[in-house]
C-alpha distance (Angstrom), angle and dihedral (degrees) to the residues before:
residue distance angle dihedral
X1 . . .
X2 3.81 . .
X3 3.80 114.2 .
X4 3.81 101.0 -171.2
X5 3.78 102.2 47.7
X6 3.79 114.8 -166.4
X7 3.80 108.9 -133.4
X8 3.79 141.7 178.5
X9 3.78 129.8 -141.4
X10 3.83 125.4 -136.0
X11 3.82 92.7 -118.5
X12 3.83 94.5 55.4
X13 3.78 122.3 104.5
X14 3.78 123.0 -113.1
X15 3.81 89.2 -114.5
X16 3.81 91.6 58.4
X17 3.81 92.2 48.9
X18 3.84 92.1 46.6
X19 3.78 91.6 50.1
X20 3.81 91.1 49.4
X21 3.81 91.4 50.0
X22 3.81 93.7 47.8
X23 3.81 92.5 48.6
X24 3.81 91.7 50.4
X25 3.84 94.8 39.7
X26 3.80 92.3 -126.4
X27 3.81 132.1 135.6
X28 3.81 101.8 -157.8
X29 3.77 130.0 49.9
X30 3.81 127.0 -168.9
X31 3.81 113.7 -132.2
X32 3.79 113.1 -141.1
X33 3.79 125.5 -163.9
X34 3.82 123.3 -179.8
X35 3.81 90.1 -11.6
X36 3.80 93.8 -55.4
X37 3.78 131.8 104.0
X38 3.82 108.0 -100.6
X39 3.80 96.3 176.8
X40 3.78 145.2 -71.4
X41 3.77 131.9 -80.2
X42 3.79 122.5 -158.5
X43 3.78 130.3 -145.6
X44 3.82 87.9 -119.4
X45 3.83 91.9 54.1
X46 3.79 91.3 52.9
X47 3.81 95.4 44.3
X48 3.82 91.9 49.4
X49 3.79 90.5 49.8
X50 3.81 90.9 48.9
X51 3.81 91.9 49.3
X52 3.82 91.9 48.6
X53 3.81 91.1 50.7
X54 3.80 91.8 49.4
X55 3.82 92.2 47.1
X56 3.80 89.3 52.8
X57 3.80 91.6 50.2
X58 3.81 91.0 47.2
X59 3.81 91.9 51.3
X60 3.79 90.3 49.3
X61 3.81 91.9 50.5
X62 3.80 91.3 45.2
X63 3.80 90.6 52.4
X64 3.78 90.3 49.8
X65 3.81 91.2 52.3
X66 3.81 91.9 50.0
X67 3.80 91.4 48.0
X68 3.81 94.7 52.2
X69 3.81 95.9 55.1
X70 3.77 123.9 -175.5
X71 3.81 94.8 -62.4
X72 3.81 90.1 66.4
X73 3.79 95.1 47.1
X74 3.79 98.0 -81.2
X75 3.78 125.9 136.1
X76 3.82 112.9 -66.4
X77 3.81 120.1 -126.9
X78 3.80 119.2 -79.1
X79 3.80 123.6 -127.2
X80 3.81 126.9 -159.7
X81 3.79 125.3 -151.6
X82 3.81 107.9 -129.4
X83 3.81 90.2 -154.4
X84 3.79 101.1 56.2
X85 3.82 107.4 0.5
X86 3.83 95.8 -113.2
X87 3.83 112.9 159.6
X88 3.80 123.3 -140.8
X89 3.82 132.5 179.8
X90 3.79 120.6 -140.4
X91 3.77 146.3 105.5
X92 3.83 87.0 -97.2
X93 3.80 133.1 19.9
X94 3.81 116.7 -91.3
X95 3.81 117.3 -96.5
X96 3.80 89.5 -117.5
X97 3.80 132.5 12.5
X98 3.82 108.2 -107.8
X99 3.81 90.1 -145.8
X100 3.82 103.4 47.2
X101 3.84 105.1 5.4
X102 3.83 92.6 -119.5
X103 3.83 114.6 160.8
X104 3.79 124.0 -102.2
X105 3.82 91.4 -101.2
X106 3.83 88.4 66.2
X107 3.83 90.3 67.4
X108 3.78 125.0 91.6
X109 3.78 128.1 -164.4
X110 3.81 112.7 -111.5
X111 3.78 113.1 -131.4
X112 3.80 119.4 -124.0
X113 3.80 114.6 -110.6
């Protein structure tokens, strides 16, 4: 039986619990509140929560980038040369493709994904 049980407390962050689990090479951590077992948390639970939080932050940042547009310092539109596939950034296509010298009318605006 383990004498020095590694535990977590309800007020600790997920990052603290994950770090403790990684240092101890364990996958489950008992949560203790007021000296009594309140439950268990698994490595998987914490990783999934961390991923969900990061996905939410990424979506928020992505939305902010799309809202700013090129006028506010965002990324300008991208154009693709239909002749050779060269990509160019700009509010309008270049007069000539730097790779194959195709005219501006050979460029198409790439759609945002």
